[in-house]
N, C-alpha and C positions, 0 to 999 in steps of 0.2 A: 504493500499499500504506499502511495507517495505521501510525502510530508504534508502536502496541501490537503489530500483527502483525509489524512489522519486528524489534522487540525479541525476540519470541518465536522468529522464524526464526533469530536469531543465538544466543540463549541455549540453546535446546533442544539443538542439536548439541554445544554446549560442556558442558552437563550430562551428556549421554550419554557424551562423551569422557572427562571427568574421573571419572565414576562407574565407567566400565569399567576405567580405569587404577587407581582406588582399590581395586577388588575384586582386581585382579591383584596389587597390592602386598600385600594381606592374605593371599592364598593362596600367593604365592611364598615361597621360603626357600632356605636353604643345606642341603646334604646332608652329614651328619656321618658320618665313618667312624672307629670305634674299633678299633684293632688291638692285640691282646695275646696273650701266651702265653709259652712258654719258648724254648729256644735257636733253634729253626727260625724263630720269629717274630722273635727278636732278629737273626738273620742276614739276614732280609728287609729290604731297603732300599726303602721305598715310592717314593722319588723315581726309582728305576731303571725301573719299569714300572707299578706300581699307581697312583700319583698322576697321571701323565700320561694313563693310560687313563680314569680316571674324570672327569678334567677335560675330555677330549675328548668324552666322552659327555654330560656334564651341564653343561659350561660352566666356563670358566677360573676365574671368580670365584664359583662356586656350590659349592665343595667345601671342607670342613675335614677334614684328616686328623690324627689323633692316635694315636701309637704309643708303647706302653711294654711292654717285655718283659725277661725275665731267664732265662737258661739254667738248666736242671737243677732247676726248681721244680714242686712238685705243685699241683694245683688248689686245695688248702686255703688257699693263700696269696692266692687271689682270693675263694673262696666263704666267706663268714663263718659259715655254719651247718654247715660240714663236720664229719662225724663219721666215725670210723674203722669198719671192719667189725664191730668188737666193741662199737660204740656210744659209745665214749669220744670226747671232744672235746679237742683240744689247747688250751692256754691262749691261744695266739696264732693267729688266722686272719684272712684278708682284708687283710693289710698291703700286699700288691702291688696289690690292688684300690684301696685308698685312695690309693696312690701314682699309679695310673692316673687315678683321678678328680681327683687334684690337677692333672693336665694337662688333663682334659676340661673341667672346670668353668670355668676362665678362658677357654678357647678358645671357649666358647659363650655367654659372658655378654652378654646384650642381643641375641642372635642368634635370629631366627625360623628354626626348622629345618623343612625339608620332609620330611626323612627321617633316620632314624638306622640305621646298619648296624654290627653288632658282628661283628668278624672274629677267629676264635680258632684258634690253632695251638699245641696243647699236648696232653699226655697221656703222653708218654714216661716221665716220672718216676713217674707213678701206675701205669703198667704194670710198671715195674721194682719198685716197692714192693708189688706184688700187691694194689692197692687197686681193682681192677676192679669188685668187688662194689658199691662206692659211687660209681662214677664217673658213672653215668647221672643219679642223683639230684643229684650235685654240678654236672654240666654244665647240667642244667635249672634247678637252683637259682641258679646264677650268672647265667643269662639273666634269670630273673625278678627277681633282685636288682638288676641293671643297669636293667631296665625300670622297676621301682618307683622307683629313685633319680632316674631321668630323668623320671618322671611320664608315661610313655607306654605304650600297649598295642600299638604297631605297630612295634616294633623288629625289623628284619631280622637274620638270624643266619647267617653263613657259617662253616662248620667245615672246617678242614683235617684230613683223615683221616690218621692215622699211616701211614708208608710201609710198604714190604715189607721193611724192615730185619730183622725177626725173626719171620717167619711161623711158625717152629717153636717159638717161645716158649722158647728155650734161655737167652738172656741176660736177657730181660725177660718174666717168666712170664705176665703178663697182656696181652701185646702184642696178640694177635688179638682178645681180649675187649674192649679199649678201642677198637680199630678198629671192631668191630661195633657197639658202643654209639654211637660217633660217627655212623655211618650211620643207625642206628635213630632216634636223636634228630633228625637232619637231615631224615628222611623222614616225621616225625610232624606236621609243620606247613608250610603253604604259604608261610610267611615264612622257612623254613629251607632251607639247601642245604649240601652237602658237596663238597669238591674232592679229586680223586685226586692223590697225591704220589708214587706208586710209581715213576715214571720220572724223578724229580728228583734222585736220589742217586747217579748215575753221572757220570763225566767228570772234570773238574778242579775242585778247590775254590778258594776265593778265594786261597789261597796258591800255587796252581799245581800242587798234589799231585794225582796221579790217584787217584780213589776209585771204589769199586764197592759198590753196595748198602750204602752207609754210613748211619750214624744221621743225619748231617747232609747238606745238599744241595750240589750243585755250584754254582759261580758262575752258570752259565746256568740251573741249576735254580731258584735264588732269583728270577731274573727271571720265569721261567715261572710260579712261584708267585704273584708279584704280578699277572701278567696273568689268571690263573685267578680269583684273589680278586676282581679288578675285574670281570671278565665276569659272575660269579655275583652280585656285589653290585648291579651295574646292572640285570641281569635281574630280580632280586627287587624293586627299586625300581619298575621299569616294570610288572611284573605286579601290583603291589599298589597302584598309583596310584588 
């Protein structure tokens, strides 16, 4: 064999090998999960069930989880263009969104992202304040706001539907309206999904107190919440690859 042919026989496989791995490096990336909302998101502890589940599905080192939540808060504290049903707009909106992004931005600095999934558990306060008329526009607007700020048009969206706490709308007048909106939005896009929480608010809470049909979830309920978030998030990622 000539020296030229020998060199080719050695170099060509190496070129193919490094070329293939270079392409893999370009297309690989981490999966970002952004979790936010009010009290039932605040009560959810990702490390109990959510984070282990997504790491098992996607790889131990391939996952970034960022959570920021605060109980009793309306969606206007995330959606910056929020307007009341009468068309008025408060002086301050979006402050909790800014707080959330203050955690997201450093977590993804210099990181190639294979996917982004936004996980939302909120709506109780808006139902209580009778702001159901503007909740759909606010929910969709928040999703678009996040997508724009991240510079992506492929963000997945998992919505935790309000539970069966007040189906008669006695304590929270727009409870079922917000529930219906959450489902309607989730079913409007192949990148969206919603999860059922109706069976999560019975049993014993984290303090050991027995609860039934409570506004908040049981200790086991929060673990199940995390599992359902993870299952739907991973499903959306795989379906939209």
